[in-house]
C-alpha positions as CSV (number, residue, x, y, z in Angstrom):
1,M,144.9,127.8,30.2
2,Q,141.9,129.4,28.3
3,W,138.5,130.2,29.3
4,F,135.4,128.6,27.3
5,V,131.8,128.7,27.5
6,A,130.1,125.3,27.2
7,K,126.4,124.5,26.6
8,I,125.3,121.4,28.5
9,V,121.9,120.2,27.7
10,Y,119.8,117.8,29.9
11,Q,116.4,116.4,29.2
12,I,114.1,116.4,32.0
13,I,111.6,113.4,32.1
14,T,109.0,113.0,34.6
15,G,107.1,109.7,35.1
16,T,106.5,107.8,32.0
17,G,107.5,110.9,30.0
18,Y,104.1,111.6,28.7
19,H,104.3,115.4,29.0
20,T,105.7,118.4,27.0
21,P,109.2,117.8,26.3
22,Q,111.5,119.8,28.7
23,F,115.2,120.3,28.2
24,D,117.6,122.3,30.3
25,E,120.3,124.2,28.5
26,Q,123.1,125.5,31.0
27,L,126.1,127.5,30.1
28,R,129.0,126.5,32.1
29,L,132.3,128.3,32.3
30,I,135.3,126.0,31.8
31,S,139.0,126.4,32.1
32,A,141.0,124.2,29.7
33,G,144.1,124.1,27.4
34,S,142.1,123.5,24.3
35,K,138.6,123.4,22.7
36,Q,138.7,119.6,22.9
37,E,139.9,119.5,26.4
38,A,136.9,122.1,27.3
39,W,134.4,119.6,25.7
40,N,135.7,116.5,27.5
41,R,135.6,118.5,30.6
42,A,131.9,119.7,29.9
43,C,130.8,116.3,29.1
44,E,132.1,115.0,32.6
45,I,130.3,117.9,34.2
46,G,127.0,116.8,32.4
47,K,127.4,113.1,33.2
48,Q,128.5,113.8,36.9
49,E,125.5,116.2,37.6
50,Q,122.6,113.9,36.0
51,Y,120.4,112.9,38.8
52,S,117.0,111.8,39.7
53,F,114.4,112.1,42.4
54,R,110.6,111.6,43.4
55,N,108.3,114.6,43.1
56,Q,105.3,115.4,45.3
57,K,103.2,112.9,43.2
58,Q,106.1,110.1,43.9
59,E,106.9,110.4,40.0
60,L,110.5,109.8,39.0
61,V,111.9,113.0,37.7
62,E,115.1,112.6,35.8
63,W,117.7,115.1,34.6
64,R,119.4,113.0,31.7
65,F,122.5,114.4,30.4
66,I,122.2,114.7,26.3
67,N,125.5,116.2,25.3
68,V,127.5,119.3,24.8
69,P,126.3,121.0,21.4
70,E,128.5,124.3,21.8
71,I,131.8,125.2,23.1
72,N,133.0,128.8,22.4
73,S,136.2,130.4,23.5
74,L,136.4,133.8,25.4
75,E,139.5,135.2,23.8
76,N,138.9,138.6,25.7
77,L,136.6,139.4,28.4
78,D,134.9,142.7,27.7
79,D,132.2,144.6,29.8
80,G,129.0,143.9,28.1
81,M,130.3,141.0,25.7
82,E,127.6,138.7,24.4
83,L,128.0,135.3,25.9
84,Y,124.8,133.5,24.5
85,S,121.7,134.3,22.3
86,R,118.6,132.2,21.8
87,I,115.7,133.3,19.6
88,E,112.4,132.4,21.4
89,E,109.2,131.8,19.5
90,P,106.5,131.8,22.3
91,G,103.0,130.8,21.4
92,D,101.6,134.1,23.2
93,P,104.1,136.9,22.8
94,N,102.2,138.9,25.2
95,A,102.3,136.4,28.0
96,Y,106.0,136.0,27.2
97,I,106.6,139.9,27.6
98,S,104.6,139.8,30.9
99,W,106.7,136.9,32.3
100,L,110.0,138.7,31.4
101,Q,108.7,142.0,32.9
102,V,107.7,140.0,36.3
103,R,111.1,138.2,36.3
104,A,112.9,141.5,35.9
105,A,111.0,143.1,38.6
106,Q,111.8,140.2,40.9
107,L,115.5,140.3,40.1
108,N,115.4,144.3,40.5
109,G,113.8,143.9,44.0
110,A,116.3,141.1,44.9
111,V,119.1,143.3,43.8
112,D,117.7,146.4,45.7
113,V,117.3,144.2,48.9
114,H,120.8,143.1,49.0
115,A,122.1,146.6,47.9
116,N,120.9,148.2,51.3
């Protein structure tokens, strides 16, 4: 068996769908004998984990499986190896950097709390 990283993509649709399009890209670790087997397993996971619920406004929110566009083999696991990269093009770079700083501070606080 071999380890693979699969990207599973869901579309998030709320109500009638008249909103900014949203997609959730998830990276999943898959153990499989081949790249094809890993892709098949990732598709199974994507289909099994589709779901829908009602939000506070009683609108239907659906997480609809789209597909598995990427499978990458993990030949050797090394400390600090890159697993995923994505280029963001935010409308407001300063707001994006501020958001990243807040998220990092929250994570750092969570790590510090659990470390004590």
